[in-house]
C-alpha positions as protocol buffer text, in pm:
chain_id: "A"
residue {
  index: 1
  type: MET
  ca { x: -816 y: 1453 z: -82 }
}
residue {
  index: 2
  type: VAL
  ca { x: -1029 y: 1148 z: -160 }
}
residue {
  index: 3
  type: VAL
  ca { x: -889 y: 797 z: -215 }
}
residue {
  index: 4
  type: GLN
  ca { x: -1099 y: 489 z: -301 }
}
residue {
  index: 5
  type: TYR
  ca { x: -1018 y: 121 z: -266 }
}
residue {
  index: 6
  type: GLN
  ca { x: -1205 y: -191 z: -364 }
}
residue {
  index: 7
  type: GLY
  ca { x: -1209 y: -442 z: -83 }
}
residue {
  index: 8
  type: GLU
  ca { x: -1422 y: -660 z: 136 }
}
residue {
  index: 9
  type: GLN
  ca { x: -1565 y: -672 z: 485 }
}
residue {
  index: 10
  type: HIS
  ca { x: -1645 y: -1015 z: 627 }
}
residue {
  index: 11
  type: GLY
  ca { x: -1631 y: -1162 z: 274 }
}
residue {
  index: 12
  type: LYS
  ca { x: -1865 y: -905 z: 115 }
}
residue {
  index: 13
  type: SER
  ca { x: -1712 y: -698 z: -167 }
}
residue {
  index: 14
  type: THR
  ca { x: -1752 y: -323 z: -136 }
}
residue {
  index: 15
  type: THR
  ca { x: -1590 y: 14 z: -210 }
}
residue {
  index: 16
  type: PHE
  ca { x: -1412 y: 205 z: 65 }
}
residue {
  index: 17
  type: THR
  ca { x: -1350 y: 578 z: 50 }
}
residue {
  index: 18
  type: ILE
  ca { x: -1093 y: 763 z: 260 }
}
residue {
  index: 19
  type: ARG
  ca { x: -1153 y: 1138 z: 284 }
}
residue {
  index: 20
  type: ILE
  ca { x: -857 y: 1339 z: 413 }
}
residue {
  index: 21
  type: ILE
  ca { x: -904 y: 1701 z: 514 }
}
residue {
  index: 22
  type: GLY
  ca { x: -583 y: 1889 z: 591 }
}
residue {
  index: 23
  type: ASN
  ca { x: -623 y: 2193 z: 812 }
}
residue {
  index: 24
  type: ASN
  ca { x: -318 y: 2412 z: 828 }
}
residue {
  index: 25
  type: LEU
  ca { x: -377 y: 2594 z: 1153 }
}
residue {
  index: 26
  type: SER
  ca { x: -32 y: 2749 z: 1165 }
}
residue {
  index: 27
  type: LYS
  ca { x: 289 y: 2756 z: 967 }
}
residue {
  index: 28
  type: SER
  ca { x: 458 y: 2525 z: 1215 }
}
residue {
  index: 29
  type: SER
  ca { x: 199 y: 2246 z: 1230 }
}
residue {
  index: 30
  type: SER
  ca { x: -75 y: 2076 z: 1033 }
}
residue {
  index: 31
  type: ASN
  ca { x: -378 y: 1891 z: 1156 }
}
residue {
  index: 32
  type: TYR
  ca { x: -570 y: 1624 z: 967 }
}
residue {
  index: 33
  type: GLN
  ca { x: -925 y: 1503 z: 984 }
}
residue {
  index: 34
  type: ILE
  ca { x: -1001 y: 1175 z: 812 }
}
residue {
  index: 35
  type: ASP
  ca { x: -1322 y: 987 z: 731 }
}
residue {
  index: 36
  type: LEU
  ca { x: -1368 y: 625 z: 622 }
}
residue {
  index: 37
  type: LEU
  ca { x: -1680 y: 546 z: 423 }
}
residue {
  index: 38
  type: ILE
  ca { x: -1833 y: 224 z: 294 }
}
residue {
  index: 39
  type: GLY
  ca { x: -2041 y: 328 z: -3 }
}
residue {
  index: 40
  type: ASP
  ca { x: -2209 y: 646 z: 126 }
}
residue {
  index: 41
  type: LYS
  ca { x: -2207 y: 538 z: 491 }
}
residue {
  index: 42
  type: GLN
  ca { x: -1945 y: 695 z: 719 }
}
residue {
  index: 43
  type: LEU
  ca { x: -1792 y: 462 z: 975 }
}
residue {
  index: 44
  type: PRO
  ca { x: -1743 y: 585 z: 1334 }
}
residue {
  index: 45
  type: ILE
  ca { x: -1378 y: 483 z: 1365 }
}
residue {
  index: 46
  type: PHE
  ca { x: -1191 y: 757 z: 1543 }
}
residue {
  index: 47
  type: THR
  ca { x: -1091 y: 801 z: 1901 }
}
residue {
  index: 48
  type: THR
  ca { x: -1034 y: 1166 z: 1812 }
}
residue {
  index: 49
  type: SER
  ca { x: -1150 y: 1361 z: 1511 }
}
residue {
  index: 50
  type: ILE
  ca { x: -826 y: 1555 z: 1455 }
}
residue {
  index: 51
  type: HIS
  ca { x: -475 y: 1412 z: 1431 }
}
residue {
  index: 52
  type: GLN
  ca { x: -146 y: 1595 z: 1425 }
}
residue {
  index: 53
  type: SER
  ca { x: -6 y: 1379 z: 1146 }
}
residue {
  index: 54
  type: LEU
  ca { x: -137 y: 1197 z: 844 }
}
residue {
  index: 55
  type: SER
  ca { x: 60 y: 893 z: 955 }
}
residue {
  index: 56
  type: ASN
  ca { x: -145 y: 873 z: 1277 }
}
residue {
  index: 57
  type: CYS
  ca { x: -469 y: 896 z: 1076 }
}
residue {
  index: 58
  type: LEU
  ca { x: -368 y: 609 z: 851 }
}
residue {
  index: 59
  type: LYS
  ca { x: -252 y: 394 z: 1143 }
}
residue {
  index: 60
  type: GLU
  ca { x: -591 y: 440 z: 1306 }
}
residue {
  index: 61
  type: ILE
  ca { x: -765 y: 327 z: 987 }
}
residue {
  index: 62
  type: TYR
  ca { x: -534 y: 24 z: 976 }
}
residue {
  index: 63
  type: LEU
  ca { x: -622 y: -73 z: 1335 }
}
residue {
  index: 64
  type: PHE
  ca { x: -994 y: -25 z: 1267 }
}
residue {
  index: 65
  type: ARG
  ca { x: -970 y: -239 z: 951 }
}
residue {
  index: 66
  type: LYS
  ca { x: -783 y: -513 z: 1134 }
}
residue {
  index: 67
  type: HIS
  ca { x: -1036 y: -521 z: 1419 }
}
residue {
  index: 68
  type: ASN
  ca { x: -1341 y: -517 z: 1187 }
}
residue {
  index: 69
  type: GLY
  ca { x: -1232 y: -764 z: 917 }
}
residue {
  index: 70
  type: ILE
  ca { x: -1189 y: -504 z: 642 }
}
residue {
  index: 71
  type: LYS
  ca { x: -943 y: -569 z: 359 }
}
residue {
  index: 72
  type: PHE
  ca { x: -833 y: -318 z: 96 }
}
residue {
  index: 73
  type: ASN
  ca { x: -702 y: -421 z: -245 }
}
residue {
  index: 74
  type: ALA
  ca { x: -396 y: -193 z: -277 }
}
residue {
  index: 75
  type: SER
  ca { x: -391 y: -223 z: -657 }
}
residue {
  index: 76
  type: SER
  ca { x: -745 y: -81 z: -685 }
}
residue {
  index: 77
  type: GLU
  ca { x: -642 y: 262 z: -550 }
}
residue {
  index: 78
  type: LYS
  ca { x: -813 y: 557 z: -719 }
}
residue {
  index: 79
  type: VAL
  ca { x: -721 y: 912 z: -620 }
}
residue {
  index: 80
  type: ALA
  ca { x: -968 y: 1191 z: -696 }
}
residue {
  index: 81
  type: PRO
  ca { x: -818 y: 1437 z: -945 }
}
residue {
  index: 82
  type: THR
  ca { x: -887 y: 1747 z: -734 }
}
residue {
  index: 83
  type: LEU
  ca { x: -622 y: 1755 z: -465 }
}
residue {
  index: 84
  type: VAL
  ca { x: -328 y: 1949 z: -336 }
}
residue {
  index: 85
  type: PRO
  ca { x: -9 y: 1792 z: -483 }
}
residue {
  index: 86
  type: TYR
  ca { x: 166 y: 1803 z: -144 }
}
residue {
  index: 87
  type: ASP
  ca { x: -118 y: 1600 z: 9 }
}
residue {
  index: 88
  type: LEU
  ca { x: -65 y: 1327 z: -252 }
}
residue {
  index: 89
  type: VAL
  ca { x: 310 y: 1317 z: -185 }
}
residue {
  index: 90
  type: LEU
  ca { x: 248 y: 1298 z: 190 }
}
residue {
  index: 91
  type: TYR
  ca { x: -22 y: 1031 z: 145 }
}
residue {
  index: 92
  type: ASN
  ca { x: 200 y: 816 z: -79 }
}
residue {
  index: 93
  type: TYR
  ca { x: 483 y: 844 z: 174 }
}
residue {
  index: 94
  type: ASN
  ca { x: 259 y: 736 z: 465 }
}
residue {
  index: 95
  type: LYS
  ca { x: 17 y: 491 z: 303 }
}
residue {
  index: 96
  type: GLY
  ca { x: 234 y: 194 z: 404 }
}
residue {
  index: 97
  type: ALA
  ca { x: 61 y: 232 z: 741 }
}
residue {
  index: 98
  type: LEU
  ca { x: -264 y: 119 z: 574 }
}
residue {
  index: 99
  type: PHE
  ca { x: -109 y: -208 z: 458 }
}
residue {
  index: 100
  type: MET
  ca { x: 109 y: -310 z: 753 }
}
residue {
  index: 101
  type: ALA
  ca { x: 151 y: -683 z: 796 }
}
């Protein structure tokens, strides 16, 4: 799943891309790998490359954004058309973690 946001880092406008890769390793659990990109450049944001929940992935992006002066414009969200419908439902349920106060 790929989601893009317009935003800014330290006052400079740019496009941010969140790439979410869901890896169903078993029927009882899912693992998620997530990448944050500015343009084509991947940011080294993660303390671990695999998370047990999408919520934890998004919280880590939030903390990275807060620490590095990155702001997303929530209304500019664009979701790539090729995705698993369940991933979109799960993302929409958890994306509040990206925009915590």
